[in-house]
N, CA, C and O atoms as CSV, one atom per row, in Angstrom:
chain,resi,resn,atom,element,x,y,z
A,1,UNK,N,N,28.722,21.501,-16.278
A,1,UNK,CA,C,27.963,22.047,-15.594
A,1,UNK,C,C,27.044,21.459,-14.467
A,1,UNK,O,O,26.453,20.456,-14.865
A,2,UNK,N,N,26.808,21.743,-13.397
A,2,UNK,CA,C,26.192,20.966,-12.422
A,2,UNK,C,C,25.032,20.658,-12.272
A,2,UNK,O,O,24.169,21.514,-12.078
A,3,UNK,N,N,24.660,18.820,-12.354
A,3,UNK,CA,C,23.435,18.456,-12.817
A,3,UNK,C,C,23.675,17.998,-14.216
A,3,UNK,O,O,22.655,17.467,-14.657
A,4,UNK,N,N,24.563,18.011,-14.988
A,4,UNK,CA,C,25.179,17.733,-16.107
A,4,UNK,C,C,24.021,17.880,-17.039
A,4,UNK,O,O,22.986,18.464,-16.716
A,5,UNK,N,N,24.247,17.277,-18.321
A,5,UNK,CA,C,22.940,17.231,-19.501
A,5,UNK,C,C,21.727,16.425,-19.125
A,5,UNK,O,O,21.639,15.374,-18.490
A,6,UNK,N,N,20.710,17.279,-19.747
A,6,UNK,CA,C,19.379,16.667,-19.466
A,6,UNK,C,C,18.825,16.188,-20.738
A,6,UNK,O,O,18.531,17.064,-21.551
A,7,UNK,N,N,18.592,14.736,-21.122
A,7,UNK,CA,C,17.876,14.290,-22.337
A,7,UNK,C,C,16.524,14.673,-22.444
A,7,UNK,O,O,16.059,14.583,-21.308
A,8,UNK,N,N,15.861,14.966,-23.045
A,8,UNK,CA,C,14.709,15.282,-23.562
A,8,UNK,C,C,13.398,15.041,-22.807
A,8,UNK,O,O,12.496,15.827,-22.517
A,9,UNK,N,N,13.622,13.092,-22.456
A,9,UNK,CA,C,12.612,12.848,-21.370
A,9,UNK,C,C,12.753,13.174,-20.233
A,9,UNK,O,O,11.882,12.981,-19.385
A,10,UNK,N,N,13.837,13.712,-20.006
A,10,UNK,CA,C,14.591,14.075,-18.601
A,10,UNK,C,C,13.821,15.449,-18.172
A,10,UNK,O,O,13.499,15.782,-17.032
A,11,UNK,N,N,13.613,16.153,-19.389
A,11,UNK,CA,C,13.474,17.356,-19.514
A,11,UNK,C,C,11.752,17.430,-19.075
A,11,UNK,O,O,11.182,18.119,-18.230
A,12,UNK,N,N,11.223,16.395,-20.054
A,12,UNK,CA,C,9.525,16.394,-19.819
A,12,UNK,C,C,9.157,16.134,-18.626
A,12,UNK,O,O,8.095,16.611,-18.225
A,13,UNK,N,N,10.084,15.180,-17.644
A,13,UNK,CA,C,9.444,14.539,-16.358
A,13,UNK,C,C,9.797,16.209,-15.201
A,13,UNK,O,O,8.974,16.684,-14.418
A,14,UNK,N,N,11.199,16.752,-15.459
A,14,UNK,CA,C,11.016,17.701,-14.422
A,14,UNK,C,C,9.724,18.791,-14.989
A,14,UNK,O,O,8.887,19.177,-14.172
A,15,UNK,N,N,9.659,19.203,-16.348
A,15,UNK,CA,C,8.552,19.605,-16.489
A,15,UNK,C,C,7.170,19.605,-15.553
A,15,UNK,O,O,6.714,20.507,-14.850
A,16,UNK,N,N,6.741,18.440,-15.771
A,16,UNK,CA,C,5.416,17.814,-15.078
A,16,UNK,C,C,5.551,18.149,-13.677
A,16,UNK,O,O,4.611,18.595,-13.019
A,17,UNK,N,N,6.818,17.919,-13.170
A,17,UNK,CA,C,7.065,17.947,-11.959
A,17,UNK,C,C,6.457,19.429,-11.304
A,17,UNK,O,O,5.662,19.786,-10.434
A,18,UNK,N,N,7.225,19.938,-12.153
A,18,UNK,CA,C,6.998,21.837,-11.862
A,18,UNK,C,C,5.645,22.294,-11.917
A,18,UNK,O,O,5.223,23.435,-11.729
A,19,UNK,N,N,4.997,21.207,-12.213
A,19,UNK,CA,C,3.380,21.594,-12.090
A,19,UNK,C,C,2.378,21.353,-11.385
A,19,UNK,O,O,1.207,21.709,-11.514
A,20,UNK,N,N,3.112,20.446,-10.284
A,20,UNK,CA,C,2.046,19.858,-9.257
A,20,UNK,C,C,2.707,20.542,-7.974
A,20,UNK,O,O,3.894,20.849,-7.855
A,21,UNK,N,N,1.885,20.681,-7.224
A,21,UNK,CA,C,2.136,21.188,-5.753
A,21,UNK,C,C,2.625,20.025,-4.970
A,21,UNK,O,O,2.372,18.886,-5.363
A,22,UNK,N,N,3.455,20.283,-3.656
A,22,UNK,CA,C,4.236,19.115,-3.492
A,22,UNK,C,C,3.069,18.253,-2.896
A,22,UNK,O,O,1.961,18.678,-2.569
A,23,UNK,N,N,3.548,16.898,-2.814
A,23,UNK,CA,C,3.134,16.050,-2.499
A,23,UNK,C,C,1.950,15.435,-3.104
A,23,UNK,O,O,1.314,14.507,-2.604
A,24,UNK,N,N,1.613,16.220,-4.605
A,24,UNK,CA,C,0.700,15.520,-5.598
A,24,UNK,C,C,1.508,14.788,-6.327
A,24,UNK,O,O,0.881,13.768,-6.612
A,25,UNK,N,N,2.772,14.749,-6.875
A,25,UNK,CA,C,3.442,14.200,-7.968
A,25,UNK,C,C,3.984,12.638,-7.360
A,25,UNK,O,O,4.735,12.447,-6.403
A,26,UNK,N,N,3.209,11.421,-8.429
A,26,UNK,CA,C,3.650,10.475,-8.263
A,26,UNK,C,C,3.755,9.692,-9.816
A,26,UNK,O,O,3.448,10.164,-10.910
A,27,UNK,N,N,4.252,8.447,-9.520
A,27,UNK,CA,C,4.293,7.996,-11.068
A,27,UNK,C,C,3.040,8.073,-11.962
A,27,UNK,O,O,3.111,8.467,-13.126
A,28,UNK,N,N,1.911,7.692,-11.391
A,28,UNK,CA,C,0.684,7.656,-12.289
A,28,UNK,C,C,0.355,8.983,-12.692
A,28,UNK,O,O,-0.163,9.189,-13.790
A,29,UNK,N,N,0.629,9.947,-11.844
A,29,UNK,CA,C,0.072,11.527,-12.171
A,29,UNK,C,C,1.313,12.070,-13.013
A,29,UNK,O,O,0.940,12.959,-13.779
A,30,UNK,N,N,2.355,11.865,-13.079
A,30,UNK,CA,C,3.541,12.397,-14.011
A,30,UNK,C,C,3.480,11.660,-15.073
A,30,UNK,O,O,4.006,12.213,-16.039
A,31,UNK,N,N,2.857,10.180,-15.378
A,31,UNK,CA,C,2.595,9.746,-16.510
A,31,UNK,C,C,1.812,10.458,-17.277
A,31,UNK,O,O,1.995,10.655,-18.478
A,32,UNK,N,N,0.964,10.846,-16.652
A,32,UNK,CA,C,-0.635,11.259,-17.266
A,32,UNK,C,C,-0.424,12.352,-17.827
A,32,UNK,O,O,-0.835,12.589,-18.963
A,33,UNK,N,N,0.542,13.542,-16.809
A,33,UNK,CA,C,0.759,14.851,-17.452
A,33,UNK,C,C,1.266,15.007,-18.843
A,33,UNK,O,O,0.818,15.643,-19.798
A,34,UNK,N,N,2.601,14.056,-18.667
A,34,UNK,CA,C,3.489,13.885,-20.029
A,34,UNK,C,C,2.717,13.201,-21.113
A,34,UNK,O,O,3.126,13.362,-22.262
A,35,UNK,N,N,1.857,12.600,-20.948
A,35,UNK,CA,C,0.909,11.857,-22.003
A,35,UNK,C,C,0.092,12.910,-22.296
A,35,UNK,O,O,0.205,13.332,-23.447
A,36,UNK,N,N,-0.704,13.459,-21.582
A,36,UNK,CA,C,-1.843,14.395,-21.966
A,36,UNK,C,C,-1.121,15.573,-22.869
A,36,UNK,O,O,-1.608,15.936,-23.939
A,37,UNK,N,N,-0.213,15.990,-22.461
A,37,UNK,CA,C,0.411,17.419,-22.903
A,37,UNK,C,C,0.980,16.978,-24.317
A,37,UNK,O,O,0.648,17.595,-25.329
A,38,UNK,N,N,1.966,15.745,-24.369
A,38,UNK,CA,C,2.787,15.129,-25.695
A,38,UNK,C,C,1.896,14.881,-26.646
A,38,UNK,O,O,1.792,15.419,-27.749
A,39,UNK,N,N,0.789,13.420,-25.812
A,39,UNK,CA,C,0.281,12.632,-26.780
A,39,UNK,C,C,1.369,11.581,-26.995
A,39,UNK,O,O,1.326,10.979,-28.068
A,40,UNK,N,N,2.345,11.273,-26.125
A,40,UNK,CA,C,3.396,10.045,-26.532
A,40,UNK,C,C,2.817,9.267,-25.250
A,40,UNK,O,O,2.598,9.727,-24.130
A,41,UNK,N,N,2.624,7.920,-25.743
A,41,UNK,CA,C,2.510,6.804,-24.798
A,41,UNK,C,C,4.179,6.701,-23.977
A,41,UNK,O,O,5.234,6.632,-24.608
A,42,UNK,N,N,4.089,6.712,-22.779
A,42,UNK,CA,C,4.967,6.822,-21.533
A,42,UNK,C,C,4.848,5.369,-20.835
A,42,UNK,O,O,3.772,5.081,-20.312
A,43,UNK,N,N,5.967,4.396,-20.808
A,43,UNK,CA,C,5.968,3.320,-20.612
A,43,UNK,C,C,6.326,3.550,-18.714
A,43,UNK,O,O,7.085,4.360,-18.182
A,44,UNK,N,N,5.653,2.745,-18.231
A,44,UNK,CA,C,5.891,2.954,-16.416
A,44,UNK,C,C,6.967,2.587,-16.110
A,44,UNK,O,O,7.357,3.135,-15.079
A,45,UNK,N,N,8.011,1.528,-16.761
A,45,UNK,CA,C,9.578,1.811,-16.644
A,45,UNK,C,C,10.199,2.278,-17.045
A,45,UNK,O,O,11.227,2.381,-16.377
A,46,UNK,N,N,10.209,2.887,-18.247
A,46,UNK,CA,C,10.773,4.075,-18.548
A,46,UNK,C,C,10.922,5.284,-17.750
A,46,UNK,O,O,11.923,5.982,-17.584
A,47,UNK,N,N,9.637,5.414,-17.244
A,47,UNK,CA,C,9.648,6.609,-16.383
A,47,UNK,C,C,10.352,6.548,-14.993
A,47,UNK,O,O,11.099,7.403,-14.516
A,48,UNK,N,N,9.938,5.290,-14.406
A,48,UNK,CA,C,10.616,5.223,-13.056
A,48,UNK,C,C,11.572,5.092,-13.296
A,48,UNK,O,O,12.127,5.838,-12.490
A,49,UNK,N,N,12.854,4.341,-14.281
A,49,UNK,CA,C,14.237,4.620,-14.769
A,49,UNK,C,C,14.707,5.945,-14.541
A,49,UNK,O,O,15.570,6.317,-13.745
A,50,UNK,N,N,13.909,6.724,-15.485
A,50,UNK,CA,C,14.301,8.121,-15.329
A,50,UNK,C,C,14.684,8.692,-14.104
A,50,UNK,O,O,15.800,9.118,-13.807
A,51,UNK,N,N,13.404,8.657,-13.240
A,51,UNK,CA,C,13.337,9.158,-12.205
A,51,UNK,C,C,14.317,8.556,-10.822
A,51,UNK,O,O,14.442,8.968,-9.669
A,52,UNK,N,N,14.596,8.009,-11.173
A,52,UNK,CA,C,15.555,7.042,-10.152
A,52,UNK,C,C,16.974,7.725,-10.757
A,52,UNK,O,O,17.921,7.952,-10.004
A,53,UNK,N,N,17.013,7.992,-12.027
A,53,UNK,CA,C,18.294,8.786,-12.238
A,53,UNK,C,C,18.546,9.708,-11.934
A,53,UNK,O,O,19.597,10.106,-11.432
A,54,UNK,N,N,16.763,10.728,-12.411
A,54,UNK,CA,C,17.227,11.859,-11.729
A,54,UNK,C,C,17.611,12.201,-10.203
A,54,UNK,O,O,18.337,13.095,-9.767
A,55,UNK,N,N,16.845,11.138,-9.494
A,55,UNK,CA,C,17.252,11.484,-8.020
A,55,UNK,C,C,18.369,11.057,-7.473
A,55,UNK,O,O,18.581,11.302,-6.285
A,56,UNK,N,N,19.286,10.341,-8.242
A,56,UNK,CA,C,20.724,9.906,-7.952
A,56,UNK,C,C,21.433,10.971,-8.307
A,56,UNK,O,O,22.487,10.992,-7.672
A,57,UNK,N,N,21.279,12.222,-9.330
A,57,UNK,CA,C,21.655,12.889,-9.961
A,57,UNK,C,C,21.493,14.033,-8.713
A,57,UNK,O,O,22.469,14.780,-8.640
A,58,UNK,N,N,20.280,14.322,-7.592
A,58,UNK,CA,C,20.002,15.151,-6.771
A,58,UNK,C,C,18.998,16.098,-7.711
A,58,UNK,O,O,18.758,17.170,-7.155
A,59,UNK,N,N,18.530,15.979,-8.664
A,59,UNK,CA,C,17.513,17.051,-9.107
A,59,UNK,C,C,16.093,16.348,-8.580
A,59,UNK,O,O,15.269,17.256,-8.480
A,60,UNK,N,N,15.573,15.221,-8.252
A,60,UNK,CA,C,14.558,15.055,-7.605
A,60,UNK,C,C,14.793,14.134,-6.476
A,60,UNK,O,O,15.549,13.179,-6.297
A,61,UNK,N,N,13.858,14.763,-5.746
A,61,UNK,CA,C,13.598,13.717,-4.309
A,61,UNK,C,C,12.610,12.865,-4.389
A,61,UNK,O,O,11.644,13.165,-5.091
A,62,UNK,N,N,12.638,11.691,-3.726
A,62,UNK,CA,C,11.332,11.210,-3.442
A,62,UNK,C,C,10.875,10.755,-2.117
A,62,UNK,O,O,11.884,10.767,-1.412
A,63,UNK,N,N,9.949,10.393,-1.478
A,63,UNK,CA,C,9.247,10.103,-0.350
A,63,UNK,C,C,7.787,8.806,-0.424
A,63,UNK,O,O,6.733,8.898,-1.052
A,64,UNK,N,N,8.098,8.102,0.139
A,64,UNK,CA,C,6.933,7.132,0.234
A,64,UNK,C,C,6.172,8.077,1.152
A,64,UNK,O,O,6.566,8.836,2.037
A,65,UNK,N,N,4.509,7.695,0.496
A,65,UNK,CA,C,3.398,8.629,1.110
A,65,UNK,C,C,2.783,7.317,2.220
A,65,UNK,O,O,3.137,6.144,2.334
A,66,UNK,N,N,1.790,8.077,2.890
A,66,UNK,CA,C,0.846,6.627,3.494
A,66,UNK,C,C,0.588,5.749,2.936
A,66,UNK,O,O,1.015,5.763,1.781
A,67,UNK,N,N,0.148,5.068,3.165
A,67,UNK,CA,C,-1.138,3.536,3.049
A,67,UNK,C,C,-2.201,4.054,2.830
A,67,UNK,O,O,-2.801,4.609,3.751
A,68,UNK,N,N,-2.763,4.006,1.437
A,68,UNK,CA,C,-4.261,4.484,0.970
A,68,UNK,C,C,-5.338,3.217,1.216
A,68,UNK,O,O,-5.027,2.040,1.031
A,69,UNK,N,N,-6.554,3.633,1.629
A,69,UNK,CA,C,-7.370,2.750,1.213
A,69,UNK,C,C,-7.944,1.925,0.065
A,69,UNK,O,O,-8.246,0.734,-0.021
A,70,UNK,N,N,-8.010,3.227,-1.023
A,70,UNK,CA,C,-8.293,3.013,-2.771
A,70,UNK,C,C,-7.332,2.425,-2.971
A,70,UNK,O,O,-7.504,1.586,-3.855
A,71,UNK,N,N,-5.774,2.458,-2.336
A,71,UNK,CA,C,-4.980,1.157,-3.441
A,71,UNK,C,C,-4.537,-0.112,-2.615
A,71,UNK,O,O,-3.434,-0.648,-2.721
A,72,UNK,N,N,-5.675,-0.563,-1.677
A,72,UNK,CA,C,-5.597,-2.024,-1.058
A,72,UNK,C,C,-4.541,-1.573,-0.014
A,72,UNK,O,O,-3.843,-2.471,0.456
A,73,UNK,N,N,-4.311,-0.191,0.448
A,73,UNK,CA,C,-2.930,-0.349,1.431
A,73,UNK,C,C,-1.888,-0.186,0.769
A,73,UNK,O,O,-0.920,-0.121,1.527
A,74,UNK,N,N,-1.564,-0.068,-0.519
A,74,UNK,CA,C,-0.127,0.578,-0.784
A,74,UNK,C,C,0.102,1.421,-0.439
A,74,UNK,O,O,-0.889,2.059,-0.082
A,75,UNK,N,N,1.393,2.102,-0.251
A,75,UNK,CA,C,2.023,3.628,-0.368
A,75,UNK,C,C,2.216,3.649,-1.702
A,75,UNK,O,O,2.529,2.788,-2.524
A,76,UNK,N,N,1.862,5.290,-1.783
A,76,UNK,CA,C,2.736,5.824,-3.491
A,76,UNK,C,C,4.119,6.488,-2.797
A,76,UNK,O,O,4.458,6.984,-1.723
A,77,UNK,N,N,4.634,6.206,-3.977
A,77,UNK,CA,C,6.200,6.938,-3.733
A,77,UNK,C,C,6.041,8.324,-4.882
A,77,UNK,O,O,5.898,8.384,-6.103
A,78,UNK,N,N,6.153,9.388,-3.744
A,78,UNK,CA,C,6.045,10.980,-4.012
A,78,UNK,C,C,7.325,11.614,-4.720
A,78,UNK,O,O,8.422,11.438,-4.190
A,79,UNK,N,N,7.237,12.231,-5.719
A,79,UNK,CA,C,8.597,12.835,-6.209
A,79,UNK,C,C,8.133,14.390,-6.056
A,79,UNK,O,O,7.023,14.913,-5.960
A,80,UNK,N,N,9.632,14.969,-6.077
A,80,UNK,CA,C,9.210,16.294,-6.319
A,80,UNK,C,C,10.707,17.169,-6.896
A,80,UNK,O,O,11.799,16.816,-6.450
A,81,UNK,N,N,10.645,17.853,-7.502
A,81,UNK,CA,C,11.620,18.667,-8.156
A,81,UNK,C,C,12.391,19.572,-7.147
A,81,UNK,O,O,11.765,20.497,-6.629
A,82,UNK,N,N,13.918,19.346,-6.775
A,82,UNK,CA,C,14.783,19.952,-6.349
A,82,UNK,C,C,15.269,21.254,-6.673
A,82,UNK,O,O,15.341,21.422,-7.890
A,83,UNK,N,N,15.505,21.902,-6.215
A,83,UNK,CA,C,16.422,23.547,-6.638
A,83,UNK,C,C,17.521,23.134,-7.554
A,83,UNK,O,O,17.623,23.718,-8.632
A,84,UNK,N,N,18.309,22.237,-7.253
A,84,UNK,CA,C,19.031,21.976,-8.495
A,84,UNK,C,C,18.495,21.833,-9.821
A,84,UNK,O,O,18.818,22.449,-10.837
A,85,UNK,N,N,17.529,20.830,-9.651
A,85,UNK,CA,C,16.637,20.108,-10.921
A,85,UNK,C,C,16.100,21.536,-11.741
A,85,UNK,O,O,16.356,21.824,-12.910
A,86,UNK,N,N,15.332,22.284,-10.825
A,86,UNK,CA,C,14.749,23.495,-11.717
A,86,UNK,C,C,16.198,24.376,-11.800
A,86,UNK,O,O,15.977,25.544,-12.116
A,87,UNK,N,N,17.089,24.184,-11.666
A,87,UNK,CA,C,18.632,25.139,-12.366
A,87,UNK,C,C,18.374,24.408,-13.615
A,87,UNK,O,O,17.589,24.879,-14.439
A,88,UNK,N,N,18.902,23.434,-13.791
A,88,UNK,CA,C,19.491,22.402,-14.829
A,88,UNK,C,C,18.490,22.576,-15.590
A,88,UNK,O,O,18.974,22.884,-16.679
A,89,UNK,N,N,16.770,22.557,-15.712
A,89,UNK,CA,C,16.113,22.376,-16.373
A,89,UNK,C,C,15.759,23.979,-16.849
A,89,UNK,O,O,15.300,24.121,-17.982
A,90,UNK,N,N,15.940,25.036,-16.102
A,90,UNK,CA,C,16.036,26.332,-16.731
A,90,UNK,C,C,17.295,26.371,-17.420
A,90,UNK,O,O,17.191,27.275,-18.248
A,91,UNK,N,N,18.429,25.846,-17.495
A,91,UNK,CA,C,19.456,26.343,-18.384
A,91,UNK,C,C,19.273,25.112,-19.755
A,91,UNK,O,O,19.842,25.358,-20.818
A,92,UNK,N,N,18.703,24.223,-19.650
A,92,UNK,CA,C,18.245,23.307,-20.329
A,92,UNK,C,C,16.970,24.150,-21.399
A,92,UNK,O,O,17.121,24.236,-22.617
A,93,UNK,N,N,16.156,24.526,-20.904
A,93,UNK,CA,C,15.524,25.522,-21.867
A,93,UNK,C,C,16.036,27.049,-22.178
A,93,UNK,O,O,15.663,27.716,-23.143
A,94,UNK,N,N,16.587,27.298,-21.579
A,94,UNK,CA,C,17.274,28.374,-22.138
A,94,UNK,C,C,18.187,28.151,-23.676
A,94,UNK,O,O,18.133,28.911,-24.643
A,95,UNK,N,N,18.780,27.239,-23.589
A,95,UNK,CA,C,19.731,26.417,-24.450
A,95,UNK,C,C,18.976,26.271,-25.727
A,95,UNK,O,O,19.401,26.587,-26.838
A,96,UNK,N,N,17.747,25.731,-25.435
A,96,UNK,CA,C,16.748,25.296,-26.492
A,96,UNK,C,C,16.289,26.811,-27.416
A,96,UNK,O,O,16.159,27.099,-28.606
A,97,UNK,N,N,16.142,27.542,-26.071
A,97,UNK,CA,C,15.460,28.754,-26.862
A,97,UNK,C,C,16.323,29.432,-27.351
A,97,UNK,O,O,15.840,30.090,-28.273
A,98,UNK,N,N,17.750,29.688,-27.163
A,98,UNK,CA,C,18.969,30.218,-27.632
A,98,UNK,C,C,19.011,29.706,-29.393
A,98,UNK,O,O,19.179,30.516,-30.304
A,99,UNK,N,N,18.819,28.200,-29.601
A,99,UNK,CA,C,19.272,27.763,-30.573
A,99,UNK,C,C,18.171,27.872,-31.542
A,99,UNK,O,O,18.350,27.690,-32.747
A,100,UNK,N,N,16.966,28.186,-30.993
A,100,UNK,CA,C,15.671,27.673,-31.681
A,100,UNK,C,C,14.984,29.624,-32.147
A,100,UNK,O,O,13.969,29.910,-32.781
A,101,UNK,N,N,16.023,30.576,-31.526
A,101,UNK,CA,C,15.604,31.982,-31.878
A,101,UNK,C,C,15.563,32.065,-33.744
A,101,UNK,O,O,16.458,31.569,-34.429
A,102,UNK,N,N,14.446,32.729,-34.283
A,102,UNK,CA,C,14.436,33.013,-35.336
A,102,UNK,C,C,14.148,32.088,-36.733
A,102,UNK,O,O,14.049,32.389,-37.923
A,103,UNK,N,N,14.054,30.657,-35.892
A,103,UNK,CA,C,13.818,29.729,-36.919
A,103,UNK,C,C,12.779,29.460,-36.632
A,103,UNK,O,O,12.706,28.242,-36.790
A,104,UNK,N,N,11.564,29.947,-36.176
A,104,UNK,CA,C,10.131,29.387,-36.673
A,104,UNK,C,C,9.769,29.354,-37.272
A,104,UNK,O,O,8.847,28.539,-37.262
A,105,UNK,N,N,9.978,30.141,-38.536
A,105,UNK,CA,C,9.330,29.847,-40.243
A,105,UNK,C,C,9.927,28.915,-40.636
A,105,UNK,O,O,9.296,28.284,-41.484
A,106,UNK,N,N,11.127,28.431,-40.342
A,106,UNK,CA,C,11.586,26.895,-41.007
A,106,UNK,C,C,11.031,25.881,-40.185
A,106,UNK,O,O,11.265,24.702,-40.447
A,107,UNK,N,N,10.389,26.174,-39.310
A,107,UNK,CA,C,9.765,24.871,-38.237
A,107,UNK,C,C,8.270,24.216,-38.701
A,107,UNK,O,O,7.203,24.812,-38.558
A,108,UNK,N,N,8.395,23.073,-39.197
A,108,UNK,CA,C,6.832,22.709,-39.090
A,108,UNK,C,C,6.177,22.573,-38.022
A,108,UNK,O,O,6.506,21.642,-37.287
A,109,UNK,N,N,5.522,23.090,-37.786
A,109,UNK,CA,C,4.753,22.817,-36.316
A,109,UNK,C,C,2.738,22.488,-36.490
A,109,UNK,O,O,1.850,23.242,-36.092
A,110,UNK,N,N,2.592,21.284,-37.128
A,110,UNK,CA,C,1.347,20.945,-37.563
A,110,UNK,C,C,0.573,20.109,-36.169
A,110,UNK,O,O,-0.577,19.681,-36.267
């Protein structure tokens, strides 16, 4: 399969990236989105390591933004999901749906 297997954390990152308009997603916004939606604490190191891995696989692209006054002139690294990332996430999503079909009554969702 092109793009290979996606782990759960990689899936969460790609889902988060789909929610942002181009140019809006950077480390802090991605992290907050995942934490807000999952209730998990995400370490910055784990996030950036996974983003680098996704970029190396061609599923995500990054670019440096312009320096901003509110960050003391530091630039933000922006991330964007690529078409290959959308396809890989779609395959993972369909696999999970197929495996879960009919099992909702057996799952404890509280």
